[in-house]
N, C-alpha and C positions, 0 to 999 in steps of 0.2 A: 504493500499499499503506499502511496507517495505521500510523503510527510505534509502536513498542514502548512499553507501558505502563512506567513506573518501578514497581519493585517495591521495597517497603521490608522488608529482612530484620532478623528480632530474632535476633542471634547470640549463641546460649548454649552454643555447642560445647565439649564438654570439652577441658581443657587437655591440652597433650601430657604433662605429669607424670601426670596421672590415667592416660592410656593406658599410659605405662611402670610405674605402679604395679599396674594390674591386670593386666598382662601377667606381670611379675615374680612378683606373689603367687600368679598361677594356675600358673605353671610349679613353683613350689615346693610346691605342695599335692601330696598323694598320695590318689587319682589326680590326675594334672594338667589344669587346664581353662584355657580362654581364651573371654572373654566374646563371645557370637555378634554382639553389637552392633557388633563392630571389623571384621566383614566387609565393611562398607559405607563404603569409600573410593571414589573414582570408579570405578576398575575393577571393584571388587567389585560396585557397584550395577548396572553395565552386565552384567556377568555373570549378576546374578540375574535381569535382564530376559531374558537368553537362555533361562535355566532355567524361566522362566514361560511360554514357547513350546515348550517340548519336549512330545513326543508322550506321554512316561511322567509328566510332571509335571501331574496332573489338577486340584490345587487352584484354580490360578489360572483356567482355562478354566471350570471347573464354576462356580466363585463368579460370574465374569462372566455366564454363562448363568442363574443365578438372579437375578442383577440386573436383567437384560434383561427376563426373564419377569415379574418382580414389583417394578419400580422404580415404577410407579403407586402400587400398593399401599403400598409403603414411603414414598413422598412425602407421600401422604394421611395416613398415620399422623404423620409428622413434622411436618406443619402448614406454615404460611407463616412467614417472617421468623425461621427458625432459622438459628443459625450452626453450621457443620460444622467440628468440630475433627479432622483426621484425624492419628493416630499411627502413626510409621513409614509416611509417605505415598510412598516411592519414586517412580515414573513417574506416580501419580495417575491412571492410566488408568480405573481402575473407578469413581473418583468424578466423571468428565466423564458417566457414566450418570445417577448420583445427582443431580447438578446440573442436568441438562437436564429431569429430572423435578419437582424441587422447584419450589413456588410461591413466587417471590419471596424466594429465600435471603438472609440478612442478610449473610453474609459467609463465607469460606472460609479455614480456618487449617491448612495443612500442616505437620507437625512430623517433621523427619527429622535424623539424624545426618550424612548425606553432603551438605555446604553445596552443592557445584558441583550435583549431581544435583536437589538440591531447588530450587535458583534455576531452572534449565532447566524442571521440572516445573511451578513456579509461573507461569512466564512463559506456559507453554502454555495453562495455565488461564485466566489473565487474557485473553489472546488470544481464546479461545474464548468467554469470557463478559465482554465489555468493561464491563458496568455492576456486576460484583460485586467488592468489595473482597477483594483477595487479601492475606494476611499471612503469608508464611513464617517458621517459627522453626526455626533450627537448634539442636538440642537432643539430649540423651539423656532420652528421654521416660519412662524408668524412675526418674528423680530427680523432685525436686519442681518443677514445670512451671508457669512465669508464662506465662497467655496476654494479649497485649497487648489493653488496654481500647478501648472505642469510645465515642463521644460518644452514640450512641443505641443502647440496650441490645436485644439480641434477645429474642424472645418465648421462647426456649429453647436452650440448648445442648445440642449433641449432638455426642458424641464417636463416630468413625466409626473402627472397629479392623478392617481387612479382612485378609485372607490368613492367617488363624488363626496370627498372630504371637503371640497369648496362649499358643499352644502352646509357644513357646521358653521359658517360665519354669517354674520349679520350684514345686511346691505353696505354699510360704510366701511366695515372690516374686510368685506370681499373686495372693495374696491382698492383698499390700500394693499391686500396681498396681491391683487393684480400688477399693481404699479410694481412692487418688488419683484414679482416673476418676470415682468418686462425687462428689469434691470438685469436681472441673471441671464437672459437670453441676449444681452448685447455681447459682442456687435451684431449688427444686422445679419439676418439669415438664421437666426435661432427661432425657437417656436417653443409652444406649449402643447403638450399631448395630455388630455384631461378627460377625466370620467365623470358625467352627470346623471344623476337620477331624474327620469321623466316623470311628469305629472301623471298622476293615475287614479283608480278610484279609492276613497277613504277604507274600504275594508281591507283592499290588498296591501296598503301603507301600514294601517295600524297593526296588521297580523305580522308584520315584518318586525316590528319593535316589541311586540306582546308574545313572543313565542311560548308556546305550551311548556315546554321543558322548563322554563323559568331561567335559562341563561343569561338574557339579556337583563333580568332582574338581578342577578348575581354580579354580572359587570357593572351595573349601576350602583349597586350597594358597595362594591369593592372600593369605590371612591372614598367612601367615608371611612372603611377599614384602613387604606392608606393614611388619611388623614390622622387616624388614631395613632397609628404605628409611627409616622414619620413626624408628627406635629405634637404629639403626647395630647390630643384630644380625647373626649371621653363619650363619642358618638354611642348609643346602643342601636346596633344595627336591627333588631328586631323591632324598634321603636318607628321605624321607617319602611315605606313600602314603594315599589316601583311603580311608575304610570307614564304611559305614552299615549299621546293622542294626536290626531291630526288638526291642525288650525287651517282651515279652507281659506279663510279671509287673508292668511300670509303664506299661502302655499309651503306650509312646513310641518313636519313632526316636532313635536315638543317632548322631551324626554324630562321626567320629574322624579323627585324623591318626595314623598308625602309623609309628614308627622302624623303618625297615629294617635298621638296624645298631647296634651300641654306638657311642655318639657323645656329645660335649658341645658344646653351643652357649652362645657369649657372648651375653649380653644385659642391659643396665643394671648393669653392672659385676659380674654374678653369672656363674657357669659353671654350667649346668645340664647335668646328666647323664641320658642315656637310655640304657636297657637295648633290647637289639634285641627288637621286638614291643610295647614300651610305647606306650602310645597319650595322645595329649592330646585330652580332649572338647571340641569347638568348637560342639556345639549339641544341644539336646533338642527333639523336637517331639511333645509330648504330643497324643493323640486323645481324644476326649470323645464322650458322648451328650447329646442336648439337654436330656434331664432331669437329668443329673448337673451340667451347667454352669449351668443355671436355678437350682437348688438353691445352687450355691455363690455365684452373683451375688445370690441374695435375702439371703445374709447381710451384704451391704452396701446393702441397700435398693433394690436394682435388680430388678425384678421381670419376669418374661418377658411381654410383652403379644402377640408374634407370633413365628413363626419360619417360615422358608422352606427347601426343599431341592429338590434335583434327583432326577430319575427313579430314579436307583440308589442314592441315599441316601448320596452321597459326601460330601458336603458341607452345611453349613448356615449360613443367616444368621439371626442372632436379634437383635429389638429388646427391649431391657431399659430398662424407665422408672424414673425416681425419682419416688417419690410422697410 
């Protein structure tokens, strides 16, 4: 067996003080919010991998089917010697399909906030593609992001943003992120390859985020468990319930943790009061049409070159290029 390649990690993970500040400020808001990026400690990342395999959760398998069907066309449009920068890389499973289709890719830069999960995924890619430079970056990709430079410049930089993660951002945040992605694509000739979840009926959407086996509930509650462990809080997990619902007026799924009783929780030197039935919003997941997302991206000089979808029109992969 070949020895494992050494992976050089660029570690820009947020400090514990940032985590504490974000949690306390979010819990002091009305209504209460917690940033969804903190779902992804090691256990949270593993639970999300389980969610992706659930019967009810269509986005992952649908996006994979689109990539399998259209990988050759996508690769032809991306061209040779491109650097693939993946935001929120997770297990990088979809990326294997792209890398196999690409002609002599320059390098692969997975970016994720979960350090352990990131290193494992990067090692699997390095093993599968022995000649490919793989440089993982542990970071919050919503902040200003530094990508490691290489001696030989790629022909173009392509930001790969799968899973409809863009839907987790509110409109103003989404615009800021697209502006930063545009900067990553520079110089001209780069682009954004992105997965978006399309609008569909309420029942199918709500089923995807309220699975019968309760894995999504575990994933949601794990955020409180992480806060207890890393920030010495005293959330009682049994005192909160998972709830996800579709807000048709905003075209988004809203995921919440609902307080089952009147209670107080200590975190970061603060005592946070909860009324019975009060919620903490932990995630939004906006749904789009291809046309409205293309119009938004065009505001940042990212222009729709091609789009691919599945036979049921559940999900779409878009290629937006910088000109």
